[in-house]
matplotlib code that plots the C-alpha trace (Angstrom):
import matplotlib.pyplot as plt

x = [254.6, 252.8, 252.5, 250.7, 248.4, 247.6, 246.9, 244.5, 242.7, 242.4, 241.1, 238.4, 237.4, 237.1, 235.2, 232.7, 232.5, 228.7, 227.9, 230.5, 228.8, 225.4, 226.8, 228.7, 225.7, 223.4, 226.0, 226.1, 222.4, 222.0, 224.5, 227.8, 229.4, 232.2, 233.4, 233.2, 235.3, 237.9, 238.4, 238.6, 235.4, 233.5, 234.1, 232.1, 228.9, 226.2, 224.3, 222.3, 219.7, 220.5, 217.6, 216.6, 214.4, 217.5, 219.0, 217.6, 217.9, 220.3, 223.5, 222.7, 219.3, 220.7, 223.3, 220.5, 218.5, 221.5, 222.2, 218.6, 218.8, 222.1, 220.8, 221.6, 225.4, 224.9, 221.8, 223.8, 226.8, 224.4, 222.8, 226.2, 227.4, 224.1, 225.6, 228.9, 228.4, 232.1, 233.0, 230.3, 229.0, 225.8, 223.6, 224.6, 224.3, 220.8, 219.7, 221.1, 218.9, 216.0, 217.6, 217.1, 213.4, 212.6, 213.8, 211.8, 210.3, 211.0, 207.8, 205.8, 206.4, 210.2, 209.8, 207.4, 209.9, 212.7, 210.9, 209.7, 213.2, 214.9, 212.4, 211.7, 207.9, 205.0, 203.8, 200.4, 202.0, 203.9, 201.5, 197.8, 198.6, 201.7, 201.0, 201.9, 202.8, 206.0, 206.0, 209.4, 212.0, 215.7, 218.8, 219.3, 216.1, 212.4, 209.9, 206.4, 203.8, 202.5, 200.5, 201.8, 199.6, 199.4, 197.9, 201.0, 201.6, 205.2, 207.3, 209.3, 212.5, 213.6, 217.0, 216.8, 217.7, 221.4, 222.2, 225.4, 226.9, 225.8, 227.4, 230.7, 230.7, 229.7, 232.4, 235.1, 233.7, 233.5, 237.2, 238.2, 236.2, 237.5, 241.1, 240.4, 238.8, 241.8, 244.2, 242.5, 240.6, 243.1, 240.6, 238.9, 242.1, 241.5, 238.3, 240.1, 237.2, 239.0, 238.5, 234.9]
y = [153.1, 154.6, 151.1, 149.9, 152.9, 152.3, 148.6, 149.5, 152.0, 149.4, 146.8, 149.2, 150.1, 146.4, 145.6, 148.4, 147.9, 147.2, 150.4, 152.4, 151.3, 152.4, 155.8, 156.4, 155.2, 157.7, 160.5, 159.8, 159.6, 163.0, 164.6, 164.4, 162.1, 164.6, 164.4, 160.6, 160.5, 162.9, 160.8, 157.6, 155.9, 155.6, 151.8, 151.6, 152.8, 150.4, 151.0, 154.1, 156.3, 160.0, 161.5, 164.5, 165.7, 167.1, 168.7, 172.2, 171.7, 174.3, 172.7, 173.5, 171.9, 168.9, 168.3, 168.3, 165.8, 163.7, 163.6, 162.6, 159.8, 158.4, 157.9, 158.5, 159.2, 161.8, 163.3, 163.8, 165.2, 167.6, 168.7, 169.5, 171.3, 173.4, 175.3, 175.9, 178.4, 179.2, 175.7, 175.1, 178.6, 180.3, 178.8, 175.2, 175.6, 177.1, 174.2, 171.7, 173.2, 171.3, 168.1, 169.3, 168.5, 167.0, 163.4, 160.7, 158.2, 154.4, 152.4, 151.1, 147.4, 147.9, 149.7, 147.0, 144.3, 146.1, 146.6, 143.0, 141.6, 143.9, 143.1, 139.5, 140.1, 140.9, 144.5, 143.4, 141.9, 145.1, 147.9, 148.7, 150.9, 152.0, 154.9, 154.0, 157.6, 158.8, 161.8, 162.7, 161.3, 162.0, 160.8, 157.7, 157.0, 157.9, 158.3, 156.8, 157.5, 154.4, 153.2, 150.4, 147.5, 149.2, 152.3, 154.5, 156.7, 156.5, 157.5, 154.8, 155.7, 153.2, 153.1, 152.7, 149.2, 148.4, 152.0, 151.3, 149.1, 151.6, 154.6, 152.8, 151.8, 155.2, 156.9, 154.7, 155.5, 159.2, 159.2, 157.3, 159.6, 162.7, 161.6, 161.0, 164.4, 166.0, 164.1, 164.6, 167.8, 170.5, 173.3, 171.4, 171.1, 174.3, 172.8, 169.7, 167.5, 164.4, 165.9, 167.0]
z = [166.6, 163.5, 162.1, 165.2, 165.1, 161.5, 162.2, 164.9, 162.6, 159.8, 162.3, 163.5, 159.9, 159.0, 162.2, 161.4, 157.6, 157.5, 159.5, 157.5, 154.3, 155.6, 156.6, 153.3, 151.2, 153.0, 152.6, 148.9, 148.5, 150.2, 147.8, 149.6, 147.0, 146.2, 149.8, 149.7, 146.6, 148.0, 151.1, 149.2, 150.5, 147.2, 147.2, 150.4, 148.9, 148.1, 145.0, 145.8, 144.2, 144.8, 146.6, 144.6, 147.4, 148.9, 145.8, 146.7, 150.5, 152.0, 153.4, 157.1, 156.9, 155.0, 157.8, 160.4, 158.4, 157.9, 161.7, 162.3, 159.7, 161.0, 164.5, 168.2, 167.9, 165.2, 166.8, 170.0, 168.1, 166.3, 169.6, 171.0, 167.9, 167.9, 170.8, 169.0, 166.2, 166.7, 165.3, 162.7, 161.8, 162.8, 160.1, 160.7, 164.5, 164.0, 161.8, 164.3, 167.1, 165.6, 166.9, 170.5, 170.4, 167.0, 167.3, 165.6, 168.0, 168.0, 167.2, 170.1, 169.3, 169.6, 172.9, 174.2, 173.3, 174.8, 178.2, 178.2, 177.4, 180.0, 182.8, 181.8, 182.0, 179.8, 179.6, 180.9, 184.0, 184.7, 184.0, 183.9, 181.0, 179.1, 176.7, 173.1, 172.3, 174.0, 176.2, 174.9, 172.5, 172.8, 170.9, 172.9, 174.8, 174.9, 177.8, 178.1, 180.8, 182.5, 185.5, 187.7, 188.9, 192.3, 190.6, 190.8, 187.8, 186.6, 183.7, 181.9, 180.2, 177.6, 175.9, 172.1, 171.0, 170.6, 171.4, 173.4, 170.6, 167.9, 169.7, 170.2, 166.5, 165.3, 167.4, 165.9, 162.4, 163.1, 164.1, 161.0, 158.6, 160.5, 160.0, 156.3, 155.9, 157.6, 155.4, 152.0, 152.3, 153.3, 153.5, 156.4, 158.5, 160.4, 161.8, 163.2, 162.3, 163.7, 167.2, 166.9]

ax = plt.figure().add_subplot(projection="3d")
ax.plot(x, y, z, "-o")
ax.set_aspect("equal")
plt.show()
């Protein structure tokens, strides 16, 4: 049975290799190359330039920035962990609270295309106005004020592009990396990273 489980894990890793490479390269660029080497993923890094802007950034803040850069799945995970100082420590939990209301918006042209493709109509045919600036931005969606053709004011919630596929992919990668951390970094085992 262990052989079957290993085969499934390898298949998931191969299927997600492009995204895994993106994640590992960003981790390395932000100064986590030691972890990458310990868990055996150094070969997955693209050529990268270490970003010295983060060399003096405290670890908790660096983790919050990393979640932001990695996108919806990691932002949502960071948001959840911000309420769990018992799991991640007070300083990291505090740094992750910035993910509650400090999520970068998707540009208007992407949102416009998403609405038009979803509703199979042009923005001009749907709304008198759709505000270009979002009212709120969250990990998987953002909200825009709009006025319908009949004059009703509405709020339009738009999922970020490809968010479902990306979340599924990222969850598989998180599980894979968590298992590697558990296996190769013994001091992390008490945290049971593979289950977070």
